[in-house]
N, C-alpha and C positions, 0 to 999 in steps of 0.2 A: 317629398312628403310620404309618396307610396312606396317608394324604395326603401326607406329607412325602417317602412312598417313589415317592409317583405324580407329586410337583411334581418331586423330583430326577430321574427319569427323563425325564420329558419336559424339562426343563432339559438333559439329555445330549443327547437326539436333538436339539434345535434348536441346542445348539453344535455337536456334530459336522455338521449339515448345511449350517450356515453356513461350516464350517472346509473341508467336502469340494466346497462348489458351488464354487469356483474351479479346481478340476481338471476340472471338466466343462463350464466356460466357455470360449468363445474371445475372449479380449480383444484390441482392437486401440485403442492409445492414438496419437491423432491429435496432431498439432504443434498446441500452443496458440498458436503468434505467426503459424501460415498463412505461414509463407514458409520457404524454405531459403538459410540462410546458408551462405556461403564459411569464415568464420572467427567463432572466440566473437567476436571484436570487435564486428562486425555485429550479434550477438543481445545484446551488453552495450548496445551504442547503443540498441538498441529498447528497452530496459528501462529505460535513464535516461532515455529521451524520455518514457515514460509516466509513470514518478516525476516527472518534470519538470512535467508536465500536472497532476498530483495537488498538487503542491507551490502550482503558480501557484494552482489553486481555492483552496487553502488561506490563502495570502496575501491572494488578492480577498477572501476571507471576515474574515477581519482587519482589511483596510482600511475594509469597511462596519462593521464590528464598532465600532474605532475612531472613524469619522465619525460614527456614530447615536450612541455614547457621547457626544462631543463636543457634538455638535450639539444633544443634549436634557438638557444638564446643567442649564440652567436657571440659568446664572451661579456655579453650584456649583464652587469652585476644584480640589477634589479632583477631581470625577468630568471638567473640564477637563483636567487634569493627567494623569489616566488615559489617558483617549481619546487625549492628544498621544502619551504615552508607548508606546501600542499603536499607533499609526500610524508611529511612530519606529522601534521593534522589528520592525515586519512590514518596513519599508525596509531595515533592517539586515540581516535575515534573507535578505531576496529579493538583496541584494549579495553575502551570502556565498553563497547556491543557485548564483547566476549565475556568479562568479568558480570556484568549485569544480566546475560543470558546464563551463566552457572546460579550466578544468585535466584533467580527466578527459579530454576528447574530446581535447584538445593529446596527452596520452599515449598513447590509444587509437590516435589516426591514426599516432603517430610507431612505436608499437609493431607495427602492423598493415602498414607498407612495407615 
């Protein structure tokens, strides 16, 4: 019983300390993009370019995986088909991503003007 009371008091003090801490601390937030933008379209463009870099890396990984699967198939028709399918879908995905990027880029430049 006594241990439970001590534990509850300790948890209460810890919770109050954590909740009261921001009141005493001075917090300054820095711009994570490290640039000043004139309009939101520029910020959106930077984010889209970052996402495109990630998507390109994933596509490269899928090309490597599909190629390795095809090369290491050992004549197994199921693995050859799986490797070709992965390569085909990676190409289709890249085409869809690039078309959507160009469409969004066109819309943003049109709206920004």
